[in-house]
NUZAKOL-407031 format. One record per residue: x, y, z of N, C-alpha, C in turn; chain. Coordinates in nm, 4 decimals. Example, Ala and Ser with C-alpha at 12.3 -4.5 7.8 and 13.67 -1.06 7.14 Angstrom:
% residues 2
(node (1.3190, -0.5690, 0.7800), (1.2300, -0.4500, 0.7800), (1.3200, -0.3300, 0.7800), A)
(node (1.2850, -0.2250, 0.7080), (1.3670, -0.1060, 0.7140), (1.2900, 0.0030, 0.7870), A)
This chain:
% residues 62
(node (-0.3004, -1.3101, 0.4898), (-0.3537, -1.3272, 0.3563), (-0.2542, -1.2694, 0.2555), A)
(node (-0.2125, -1.3486, 0.1599), (-0.1178, -1.3042, 0.0589), (-0.1915, -1.2356, -0.0559), A)
(node (-0.1341, -1.1275, -0.1061), (-0.1870, -1.0584, -0.2236), (-0.0746, -1.0453, -0.3237), A)
(node (-0.1086, -1.0313, -0.4497), (-0.0063, -1.0192, -0.5524), (0.0733, -0.8904, -0.5401), A)
(node (0.0199, -0.7914, -0.4730), (0.0917, -0.6656, -0.4520), (0.2157, -0.6852, -0.3638), A)
(node (0.2220, -0.7970, -0.2920), (0.3353, -0.8226, -0.2032), (0.4696, -0.8101, -0.2754), A)
(node (0.4728, -0.8477, -0.4035), (0.5974, -0.8461, -0.4794), (0.6241, -0.7144, -0.5500), A)
(node (0.5337, -0.6199, -0.5420), (0.5487, -0.4926, -0.6131), (0.6313, -0.3947, -0.5308), A)
(node (0.7309, -0.3348, -0.5946), (0.8176, -0.2395, -0.5235), (0.7448, -0.1102, -0.4886), A)
(node (0.6293, -0.0859, -0.5509), (0.5532, 0.0365, -0.5255), (0.4513, 0.0203, -0.4131), A)
(node (0.4375, -0.1005, -0.3599), (0.3400, -0.1280, -0.2564), (0.4028, -0.1129, -0.1178), A)
(node (0.3340, -0.0413, -0.0306), (0.3782, -0.0237, 0.1082), (0.2646, -0.0629, 0.2014), A)
(node (0.2934, -0.1547, 0.2932), (0.1924, -0.1990, 0.3896), (0.1527, -0.0862, 0.4833), A)
(node (0.0279, -0.0922, 0.5296), (-0.0156, 0.0022, 0.6311), (0.0104, -0.0603, 0.7682), A)
(node (0.0633, 0.0171, 0.8584), (0.0928, -0.0316, 0.9930), (-0.0041, 0.0238, 1.0963), A)
(node (-0.0981, 0.1063, 1.0515), (-0.1987, 0.1608, 1.1402), (-0.3023, 0.0522, 1.1697), A)
(node (-0.3254, 0.0188, 1.2963), (-0.4175, -0.0904, 1.3307), (-0.5603, -0.0690, 1.2797), A)
(node (-0.6075, 0.0548, 1.2801), (-0.7428, 0.0821, 1.2331), (-0.7525, 0.0699, 1.0808), A)
(node (-0.6534, 0.1213, 1.0092), (-0.6525, 0.1134, 0.8622), (-0.6352, -0.0302, 0.8143), A)
(node (-0.5574, -0.1095, 0.8865), (-0.5289, -0.2461, 0.8426), (-0.6529, -0.3363, 0.8472), A)
(node (-0.7581, -0.2927, 0.9136), (-0.8831, -0.3697, 0.9145), (-0.9497, -0.3676, 0.7770), A)
(node (-0.9306, -0.2599, 0.7010), (-0.9966, -0.2447, 0.5719), (-0.9002, -0.2386, 0.4544), A)
(node (-0.7737, -0.2136, 0.4834), (-0.6788, -0.1839, 0.3772), (-0.5502, -0.2649, 0.3944), A)
(node (-0.4991, -0.3264, 0.2840), (-0.3711, -0.3967, 0.2898), (-0.2566, -0.2969, 0.3056), A)
(node (-0.2644, -0.1909, 0.2270), (-0.1576, -0.0919, 0.2260), (-0.1841, 0.0112, 0.1186), A)
(node (-0.0758, 0.0688, 0.0659), (-0.0882, 0.1758, -0.0322), (0.0061, 0.1542, -0.1492), A)
(node (-0.0402, 0.1933, -0.2680), (0.0418, 0.1875, -0.3887), (0.0899, 0.3282, -0.4200), A)
(node (0.2189, 0.3410, -0.4505), (0.2755, 0.4718, -0.4823), (0.2800, 0.4982, -0.6323), A)
(node (0.2527, 0.3984, -0.7167), (0.2744, 0.4133, -0.8603), (0.1504, 0.4515, -0.9398), A)
(node (0.0357, 0.4001, -0.9045), (-0.0816, 0.4148, -0.9901), (-0.1293, 0.5588, -1.0015), A)
(node (-0.1374, 0.6300, -0.8918), (-0.1813, 0.7691, -0.8947), (-0.0715, 0.8604, -0.8421), A)
(node (0.0519, 0.8333, -0.8827), (0.1658, 0.9129, -0.8372), (0.1410, 1.0602, -0.8635), A)
(node (0.1684, 1.1486, -0.7708), (0.2417, 1.1341, -0.6448), (0.1537, 1.1023, -0.5250), A)
(node (0.0301, 1.0644, -0.5479), (-0.0599, 1.0325, -0.4378), (-0.0522, 0.8848, -0.4024), A)
(node (-0.0891, 0.8517, -0.2805), (-0.0960, 0.7124, -0.2383), (-0.2364, 0.6602, -0.2646), A)
(node (-0.2448, 0.5416, -0.3219), (-0.3732, 0.4795, -0.3501), (-0.3924, 0.3624, -0.2557), A)
(node (-0.4994, 0.3651, -0.1763), (-0.5265, 0.2567, -0.0829), (-0.5635, 0.1288, -0.1556), A)
(node (-0.5081, 0.0159, -0.1112), (-0.5392, -0.1160, -0.1663), (-0.6293, -0.1850, -0.0647), A)
(node (-0.7596, -0.1897, -0.0963), (-0.8581, -0.2394, -0.0009), (-0.8718, -0.3904, -0.0043), A)
(node (-0.9103, -0.4474, 0.1092), (-0.9276, -0.5920, 0.1226), (-1.0571, -0.6393, 0.0587), A)
(node (-1.1607, -0.5578, 0.0626), (-1.2901, -0.5934, 0.0057), (-1.3276, -0.4922, -0.1012), A)
(node (-1.4040, -0.5379, -0.1986), (-1.4480, -0.4484, -0.3060), (-1.5360, -0.3379, -0.2494), A)
(node (-1.5065, -0.2153, -0.2907), (-1.5844, -0.0985, -0.2498), (-1.6038, -0.0115, -0.3734), A)
(node (-1.7177, 0.0528, -0.3866), (-1.7397, 0.1387, -0.5034), (-1.6325, 0.2477, -0.5129), A)
(node (-1.5665, 0.2548, -0.6268), (-1.4649, 0.3574, -0.6490), (-1.3303, 0.3292, -0.5860), A)
(node (-1.3151, 0.2173, -0.5182), (-1.1895, 0.1854, -0.4509), (-1.1083, 0.0851, -0.5322), A)
(node (-0.9791, 0.0813, -0.5090), (-0.8881, -0.0096, -0.5773), (-0.8772, -0.1386, -0.4978), A)
(node (-0.9048, -0.2502, -0.5632), (-0.8929, -0.3811, -0.5003), (-0.7813, -0.4573, -0.5708), A)
(node (-0.6856, -0.5026, -0.5004), (-0.5712, -0.5720, -0.5604), (-0.6053, -0.7146, -0.5947), A)
(node (-0.5443, -0.7710, -0.6974), (-0.4584, -0.7080, -0.7970), (-0.5236, -0.6972, -0.9335), A)
(node (-0.6461, -0.7487, -0.9536), (-0.7020, -0.7573, -1.0886), (-0.7221, -0.6216, -1.1554), A)
(node (-0.7356, -0.5137, -1.0791), (-0.7543, -0.3810, -1.1365), (-0.6231, -0.3043, -1.1530), A)
(node (-0.5128, -0.3685, -1.1209), (-0.3834, -0.3006, -1.1210), (-0.3232, -0.2979, -1.2621), A)
(node (-0.3051, -0.1788, -1.3177), (-0.2474, -0.1646, -1.4512), (-0.1042, -0.2166, -1.4543), A)
(node (-0.0307, -0.1931, -1.3484), (0.1077, -0.2405, -1.3422), (0.1115, -0.3925, -1.3463), A)
(node (0.0201, -0.4566, -1.2755), (0.0129, -0.6023, -1.2740), (-0.0269, -0.6553, -1.4120), A)
(node (-0.1243, -0.5917, -1.4766), (-0.1689, -0.6351, -1.6084), (-0.0574, -0.6237, -1.7111), A)
(node (0.0248, -0.5187, -1.7039), (0.1360, -0.5018, -1.7969), (0.2393, -0.6123, -1.7782), A)
(node (0.2673, -0.6488, -1.6551), (0.3633, -0.7551, -1.6268), (0.3102, -0.8892, -1.6780), A)
(node (0.1794, -0.9098, -1.6664), (0.1177, -1.0356, -1.7077), (0.1265, -1.0542, -1.8602), A)
(node (0.1215, -0.9455, -1.9368), (0.1273, -0.9517, -2.0817), (0.2648, -0.9953, -2.1311), A)
(node (0.3691, -0.9617, -2.0556), (0.5065, -0.9912, -2.0986), (0.5417, -1.1368, -2.0896), A)
């Protein structure tokens, strides 16, 4: 499944088999210096790519 985060230099895929069931990977930019999980399904309080991504929204405006 392709996500728009694929092209972001701040996105890193998760290689853990258990985590990959629920999470695409992690973003290093949004809550730097912490990693923010990018979840596959909407969850309360969780980040779902890419419509909630401030970095993506800024790029879209340009």
